[in-house]
C-alpha positions in Angstrom: 0.0 0.0 0.0 1.4 3.4 -1.0 1.2 6.1 1.6 2.7 9.4 0.7 2.6 12.7 2.7 3.6 14.5 -0.5 0.6 13.1 -2.3 -1.8 13.8 0.6 -0.4 17.3 0.9 -0.7 17.9 -2.9 -4.5 18.3 -2.5 -4.2 21.4 -0.4 -5.5 24.4 -2.4 -6.4 22.4 -5.5 -9.7 22.6 -7.2 -12.2 19.7 -6.5 -11.9 17.2 -9.3 -15.1 15.5 -8.3 -17.4 18.5 -9.0 -20.8 17.0 -8.1 -22.4 20.4 -8.2 -22.3 20.9 -4.4 -18.7 22.1 -4.2 -17.5 24.1 -1.3 -14.3 26.2 -1.2 -11.0 24.8 -2.6 -9.8 25.6 0.9 -11.6 22.4 2.0 -10.1 20.1 -0.7 -8.4 17.0 0.7 -7.1 13.7 -0.8 -10.2 11.5 -0.8 -9.6 7.8 -1.0 -12.0 6.0 -3.4 -10.5 2.5 -3.6 -12.4 -0.6 -2.5 -9.8 -1.7 0.1 -11.1 0.6 2.8 -13.2 0.6 5.9 -13.0 1.8 9.5 -9.3 2.7 10.0 -8.3 1.2 6.6 -7.7 3.2 3.5 -6.6 2.2 0.0 -3.3 3.5 -1.4 -2.9 7.2 -1.8 -2.7 6.6 -5.6 -6.4 5.6 -5.6 -7.6 8.9 -4.4 -9.0 12.2 -5.8 -9.0 15.8 -4.9 -12.4 16.4 -3.3 -13.9 19.4 -1.4 -15.6 18.7 1.9 -19.1 18.8 0.3 -18.3 16.3 -2.5 -16.4 14.1 0.0 -19.5 14.0 2.2 -21.6 13.1 -0.7 -19.6 10.1 -1.9 -19.1 8.9 1.6 -22.8 8.9 2.2 -22.9 11.5 5.0 -25.3 13.6 2.8 -27.6 12.8 -0.1 -26.1 13.6 -3.4 -29.0 12.8 -5.7 -26.7 10.6 -7.8 -27.1 6.8 -8.2 -24.3 4.5 -7.1 -23.4 4.0 -10.8 -23.3 7.7 -11.5 -21.1 8.3 -8.5 -18.7 5.6 -9.6 -18.5 7.2 -13.1 -17.8 10.6 -11.5 -15.1 9.1 -9.2 -13.4 7.4 -12.2 -13.4 10.7 -14.1 -12.0 12.5 -11.0 -9.3 9.9 -10.5 -8.1 10.4 -14.1 -7.9 14.2 -13.6 -6.3 13.8 -10.2 -3.6 11.4 -11.5 -2.9 13.7 -14.4 -2.3 16.5 -11.9 -0.1 14.3 -9.8 2.0 13.4 -12.9 2.4 17.0 -13.8 3.6 17.7 -10.2 6.1 14.8 -10.4 4.3 12.8 -7.7 3.5 9.9 -9.9 6.2 8.7 -12.3 6.0 5.9 -14.9 9.3 4.1 -15.6 
């Protein structure tokens, strides 16, 4: 499992890549883990995460209703993962060798 303080810190100040239409300020953006290997006290690798604002993070974690179906949320998470990983590559945080 990949854990990286640099990757987690890279979310600070970024725009939300999830953009569910409920976005709060980019000051609330954090690295939001979306992988399946997660649960209470267990998170997937930092490479399976997106930049998400507090409002969108709450929506995909089920703390608030989003109005999206599970399939729609999965589609949006995949799109956001692609955008987030592109940003990480541009920052030099993910490198393909």
